[in-house]
Structure formats: C-alpha cells, structure tokens
C-alpha beads as a LAMMPS data file, in Angstrom:
LAMMPS data file: protein, C-alpha beads

201 atoms
200 bonds

1 atom types
1 bond types

-500.0 500.0 xlo xhi
-500.0 500.0 ylo yhi
-500.0 500.0 zlo zhi

Masses

1 110.0

Atoms # bond

1 1 1 23.964 3.644 -16.829
2 1 1 22.539 6.589 -18.694
3 1 1 19.158 8.192 -18.357
4 1 1 17.682 6.775 -21.553
5 1 1 14.636 4.584 -21.100
6 1 1 13.205 2.028 -23.495
7 1 1 9.549 2.942 -24.046
8 1 1 6.693 0.955 -25.460
9 1 1 7.116 0.389 -29.206
10 1 1 10.718 1.638 -28.897
11 1 1 9.885 5.331 -29.253
12 1 1 10.059 8.109 -26.706
13 1 1 6.638 9.732 -26.083
14 1 1 6.133 13.433 -26.591
15 1 1 5.900 15.844 -23.670
16 1 1 2.110 15.911 -23.999
17 1 1 1.936 12.122 -24.036
18 1 1 4.155 11.912 -20.971
19 1 1 2.000 14.450 -19.114
20 1 1 -1.146 12.399 -19.814
21 1 1 0.470 9.040 -19.032
22 1 1 -1.793 6.889 -16.816
23 1 1 -0.124 3.767 -15.339
24 1 1 -3.465 2.237 -14.346
25 1 1 -4.639 2.417 -17.973
26 1 1 -1.416 0.817 -19.139
27 1 1 -1.898 -2.089 -16.734
28 1 1 -5.582 -2.446 -17.627
29 1 1 -4.653 -2.696 -21.308
30 1 1 -2.491 -5.733 -20.553
31 1 1 -5.329 -7.875 -19.158
32 1 1 -5.872 -11.331 -20.701
33 1 1 -7.900 -11.493 -23.894
34 1 1 -7.485 -11.294 -27.637
35 1 1 -5.476 -8.736 -29.547
36 1 1 -8.108 -7.012 -31.678
37 1 1 -5.606 -6.398 -34.498
38 1 1 -4.023 -9.840 -34.795
39 1 1 -6.536 -12.139 -33.098
40 1 1 -3.700 -13.600 -31.011
41 1 1 -3.866 -13.779 -27.212
42 1 1 -3.173 -10.396 -25.680
43 1 1 -0.248 -9.679 -23.376
44 1 1 0.004 -11.343 -19.989
45 1 1 -1.245 -9.720 -16.841
46 1 1 1.335 -8.039 -14.623
47 1 1 1.159 -10.934 -12.141
48 1 1 2.107 -13.419 -14.868
49 1 1 5.608 -11.957 -15.102
50 1 1 8.114 -12.851 -12.409
51 1 1 10.485 -10.374 -10.798
52 1 1 13.354 -12.293 -12.393
53 1 1 11.888 -11.612 -15.832
54 1 1 11.074 -7.952 -15.227
55 1 1 14.029 -6.753 -13.152
56 1 1 16.651 -6.689 -15.964
57 1 1 14.397 -4.683 -18.331
58 1 1 14.917 -0.929 -18.698
59 1 1 11.331 -0.585 -19.776
60 1 1 8.532 1.627 -18.454
61 1 1 5.963 -1.146 -18.842
62 1 1 8.174 -3.547 -16.886
63 1 1 8.639 -0.947 -14.148
64 1 1 4.873 -0.433 -13.857
65 1 1 4.329 -4.195 -13.666
66 1 1 7.045 -4.479 -10.997
67 1 1 5.252 -1.838 -8.948
68 1 1 1.973 -3.731 -9.365
69 1 1 3.695 -6.975 -8.315
70 1 1 5.444 -5.450 -5.304
71 1 1 4.511 -6.888 -1.930
72 1 1 6.350 -4.536 0.435
73 1 1 7.082 -0.805 0.572
74 1 1 10.778 -1.679 0.194
75 1 1 10.026 -3.270 -3.183
76 1 1 8.244 -0.108 -4.318
77 1 1 11.179 2.003 -3.163
78 1 1 13.644 -0.107 -5.155
79 1 1 11.706 0.252 -8.428
80 1 1 11.250 3.990 -7.850
81 1 1 15.014 4.291 -7.466
82 1 1 15.416 2.961 -11.013
83 1 1 12.697 5.268 -12.357
84 1 1 14.362 8.300 -10.751
85 1 1 17.542 7.438 -12.637
86 1 1 15.736 6.791 -15.911
87 1 1 13.362 9.767 -15.861
88 1 1 15.734 12.571 -14.949
89 1 1 15.168 14.931 -17.869
90 1 1 13.151 18.148 -17.335
91 1 1 10.682 17.235 -20.075
92 1 1 9.856 14.015 -18.191
93 1 1 8.479 15.873 -15.155
94 1 1 4.872 15.170 -16.173
95 1 1 5.588 11.463 -16.366
96 1 1 7.271 11.494 -12.961
97 1 1 4.290 13.362 -11.504
98 1 1 1.775 10.866 -12.957
99 1 1 3.758 7.932 -11.592
100 1 1 4.051 9.569 -8.157
101 1 1 0.298 10.128 -7.906
102 1 1 -0.493 6.586 -9.057
103 1 1 1.944 5.039 -6.581
104 1 1 0.623 7.215 -3.741
105 1 1 -3.081 6.550 -4.431
106 1 1 -3.040 2.945 -5.637
107 1 1 0.186 1.040 -5.001
108 1 1 1.309 2.091 -1.515
109 1 1 -2.120 1.802 0.217
110 1 1 -2.377 -1.857 -0.815
111 1 1 0.797 -2.668 1.109
112 1 1 0.055 -0.776 4.330
113 1 1 -2.454 -1.094 7.177
114 1 1 -5.838 0.590 6.582
115 1 1 -6.132 4.253 7.562
116 1 1 -2.392 4.867 7.101
117 1 1 -1.899 8.532 6.234
118 1 1 0.044 9.050 2.998
119 1 1 0.894 12.698 2.271
120 1 1 0.407 14.286 -1.155
121 1 1 3.501 14.230 -3.362
122 1 1 4.351 15.678 -6.769
123 1 1 7.344 13.614 -7.896
124 1 1 8.663 10.065 -7.628
125 1 1 11.724 11.423 -5.805
126 1 1 9.414 12.629 -3.026
127 1 1 7.727 9.224 -2.872
128 1 1 11.103 7.481 -2.722
129 1 1 12.366 9.750 0.082
130 1 1 9.107 9.430 2.020
131 1 1 9.282 5.630 1.873
132 1 1 12.882 5.678 3.109
133 1 1 11.834 7.749 6.125
134 1 1 8.562 6.054 7.030
135 1 1 8.709 2.352 6.167
136 1 1 9.789 1.223 9.642
137 1 1 7.414 3.679 11.307
138 1 1 4.476 2.265 9.318
139 1 1 5.425 -1.301 10.141
140 1 1 5.716 -0.467 13.841
141 1 1 2.359 1.314 13.838
142 1 1 0.733 -1.559 11.973
143 1 1 2.110 -4.075 14.459
144 1 1 0.874 -2.005 17.409
145 1 1 -2.582 -1.654 15.858
146 1 1 -2.698 -5.391 15.248
147 1 1 -1.780 -6.179 18.847
148 1 1 -4.323 -3.679 20.144
149 1 1 -7.028 -5.136 17.923
150 1 1 -6.223 -8.630 19.189
151 1 1 -6.380 -7.560 22.843
152 1 1 -9.700 -5.795 22.270
153 1 1 -11.209 -8.813 20.505
154 1 1 -10.118 -11.190 23.269
155 1 1 -11.435 -8.951 26.041
156 1 1 -14.750 -8.489 24.245
157 1 1 -15.200 -12.253 23.935
158 1 1 -14.417 -12.756 27.594
159 1 1 -16.871 -10.066 28.653
160 1 1 -19.651 -11.451 26.459
161 1 1 -19.068 -14.969 27.775
162 1 1 -19.142 -13.762 31.376
163 1 1 -21.866 -11.094 31.275
164 1 1 -23.781 -11.568 28.028
165 1 1 -24.258 -9.082 25.144
166 1 1 -22.491 -5.773 25.758
167 1 1 -24.294 -2.419 25.740
168 1 1 -23.314 -0.023 22.963
169 1 1 -21.671 2.307 25.488
170 1 1 -19.352 -0.485 26.631
171 1 1 -18.518 -1.447 23.038
172 1 1 -17.657 2.175 22.266
173 1 1 -15.463 2.331 25.359
174 1 1 -13.594 -0.783 24.286
175 1 1 -13.069 0.606 20.777
176 1 1 -11.446 3.777 22.101
177 1 1 -9.408 2.129 24.865
178 1 1 -5.620 2.129 25.068
179 1 1 -3.588 -1.037 25.519
180 1 1 -3.063 -0.188 29.188
181 1 1 -6.805 0.193 29.784
182 1 1 -7.562 -3.103 28.080
183 1 1 -4.995 -4.882 30.230
184 1 1 -6.438 -3.342 33.420
185 1 1 -9.981 -4.398 32.521
186 1 1 -8.823 -7.896 31.578
187 1 1 -7.268 -8.279 35.054
188 1 1 -10.595 -7.323 36.663
189 1 1 -12.762 -9.920 34.896
190 1 1 -12.012 -12.830 37.217
191 1 1 -13.095 -11.027 40.391
192 1 1 -15.838 -8.800 38.947
193 1 1 -19.385 -9.738 39.900
194 1 1 -21.026 -7.372 37.398
195 1 1 -20.028 -5.706 34.142
196 1 1 -19.751 -2.374 35.936
197 1 1 -17.197 -3.867 38.324
198 1 1 -14.819 -4.484 35.389
199 1 1 -14.714 -0.805 34.515
200 1 1 -14.735 0.560 38.092
201 1 1 -12.060 -1.441 39.926

Bonds

1 1 1 2
2 1 2 3
3 1 3 4
4 1 4 5
5 1 5 6
6 1 6 7
7 1 7 8
8 1 8 9
9 1 9 10
10 1 10 11
11 1 11 12
12 1 12 13
13 1 13 14
14 1 14 15
15 1 15 16
16 1 16 17
17 1 17 18
18 1 18 19
19 1 19 20
20 1 20 21
21 1 21 22
22 1 22 23
23 1 23 24
24 1 24 25
25 1 25 26
26 1 26 27
27 1 27 28
28 1 28 29
29 1 29 30
30 1 30 31
31 1 31 32
32 1 32 33
33 1 33 34
34 1 34 35
35 1 35 36
36 1 36 37
37 1 37 38
38 1 38 39
39 1 39 40
40 1 40 41
41 1 41 42
42 1 42 43
43 1 43 44
44 1 44 45
45 1 45 46
46 1 46 47
47 1 47 48
48 1 48 49
49 1 49 50
50 1 50 51
51 1 51 52
52 1 52 53
53 1 53 54
54 1 54 55
55 1 55 56
56 1 56 57
57 1 57 58
58 1 58 59
59 1 59 60
60 1 60 61
61 1 61 62
62 1 62 63
63 1 63 64
64 1 64 65
65 1 65 66
66 1 66 67
67 1 67 68
68 1 68 69
69 1 69 70
70 1 70 71
71 1 71 72
72 1 72 73
73 1 73 74
74 1 74 75
75 1 75 76
76 1 76 77
77 1 77 78
78 1 78 79
79 1 79 80
80 1 80 81
81 1 81 82
82 1 82 83
83 1 83 84
84 1 84 85
85 1 85 86
86 1 86 87
87 1 87 88
88 1 88 89
89 1 89 90
90 1 90 91
91 1 91 92
92 1 92 93
93 1 93 94
94 1 94 95
95 1 95 96
96 1 96 97
97 1 97 98
98 1 98 99
99 1 99 100
100 1 100 101
101 1 101 102
102 1 102 103
103 1 103 104
104 1 104 105
105 1 105 106
106 1 106 107
107 1 107 108
108 1 108 109
109 1 109 110
110 1 110 111
111 1 111 112
112 1 112 113
113 1 113 114
114 1 114 115
115 1 115 116
116 1 116 117
117 1 117 118
118 1 118 119
119 1 119 120
120 1 120 121
121 1 121 122
122 1 122 123
123 1 123 124
124 1 124 125
125 1 125 126
126 1 126 127
127 1 127 128
128 1 128 129
129 1 129 130
130 1 130 131
131 1 131 132
132 1 132 133
133 1 133 134
134 1 134 135
135 1 135 136
136 1 136 137
137 1 137 138
138 1 138 139
139 1 139 140
140 1 140 141
141 1 141 142
142 1 142 143
143 1 143 144
144 1 144 145
145 1 145 146
146 1 146 147
147 1 147 148
148 1 148 149
149 1 149 150
150 1 150 151
151 1 151 152
152 1 152 153
153 1 153 154
154 1 154 155
155 1 155 156
156 1 156 157
157 1 157 158
158 1 158 159
159 1 159 160
160 1 160 161
161 1 161 162
162 1 162 163
163 1 163 164
164 1 164 165
165 1 165 166
166 1 166 167
167 1 167 168
168 1 168 169
169 1 169 170
170 1 170 171
171 1 171 172
172 1 172 173
173 1 173 174
174 1 174 175
175 1 175 176
176 1 176 177
177 1 177 178
178 1 178 179
179 1 179 180
180 1 180 181
181 1 181 182
182 1 182 183
183 1 183 184
184 1 184 185
185 1 185 186
186 1 186 187
187 1 187 188
188 1 188 189
189 1 189 190
190 1 190 191
191 1 191 192
192 1 192 193
193 1 193 194
194 1 194 195
195 1 195 196
196 1 196 197
197 1 197 198
198 1 198 199
199 1 199 200
200 1 200 201
C-alpha cells in the first residue's frame, strides 16, 4: 500500500492547512444537526459508525473517528500504525504533529486511569512507540491502584463501624498508606480496643 491518503472532499490539503489541522474541530463539525447548505441531516457522530464500517477506509476522517471510538490503548496504537504509513511525506509533518498532540491530550487520557503521566510527544510515531512500551505497565499500575483503593475503602468502613467517625489525621494516614500497611492495620482491628491500638500494634 502506498502513502497516498484520501482526504475530505478528495483533495490533499496544503502544507498550511495540514499544519493548522485540528482533529477535535473535525469531530465537532460532524455532530448531529442540519447541513446549513442543503438542509439535510448533517453527518453522523463518530460513535454512529462501527469499526467494521471505518476500518477499510483510507480516509483521515475515518481514522479520526476510529481514534474517538477506540476503547483501549491497543486500539489507538493500531490506528496510529495506519496513519504513520499514510502520512510519511515530509510536508505532512505538521499534520502528524497535530494528531500526536490531540491523541496525547484527549484520546489516551480517556482510556487510562486518572493521574497517569503521559509524556510530551511531537509526532505520531513517538505516540505509537510509547504505547507499545507502556500499555502493559499502565494496565498493571491501574490494577494495583484499583486494588489499593479497594483495600483502603474496606478498612475505612471497618474502622468507622468499630470506632465511629475518623479524625482527619487518621484519614490522611490511610490515604498515604501502602498495601502492606493497610493489611497490617486490618489484622489489628479485631483485637484493638481503641483506634490508636490499630495503628500501634
């Protein structure tokens, strides 16, 4: 497959147009409504198109919609692989840069746990490589954070039920605790006579 890409309206945008390309504006322009020129219903939203419909299209709009529809970092990586192949010409560097920034700021954070650090990147190739290296790491970290959050919530409920509302200092200590600390404190609840006994076994 060559590097040519079918653009909107069948024409290749100029270098200036590529440099100012904004995927979020393109998606926003496809919201439901009426076409102001024809009066007919406007184009579907990105979610109205299935992956089966979009995947065969060598089309920048379809690629943007596929990124919007993606549910996992692996899905994002797959679409970026196609875009890397399609947008390989030097004059398309501005377009690649715009796509990379949009994916980094908008698309990836929606699919990852909150507070996940995503480094700055200048090109979709960097985004693609970063995803290949970090997908499993992010999933592992997200799973660990989820388990830790669950342990903290359970211990907090047990402490409140046994000793009543918790002082702010205790709440702060629970928030900063490791999994090992939470487990130790949980083991102390049954024999502790006071709240202080839980934290000073």
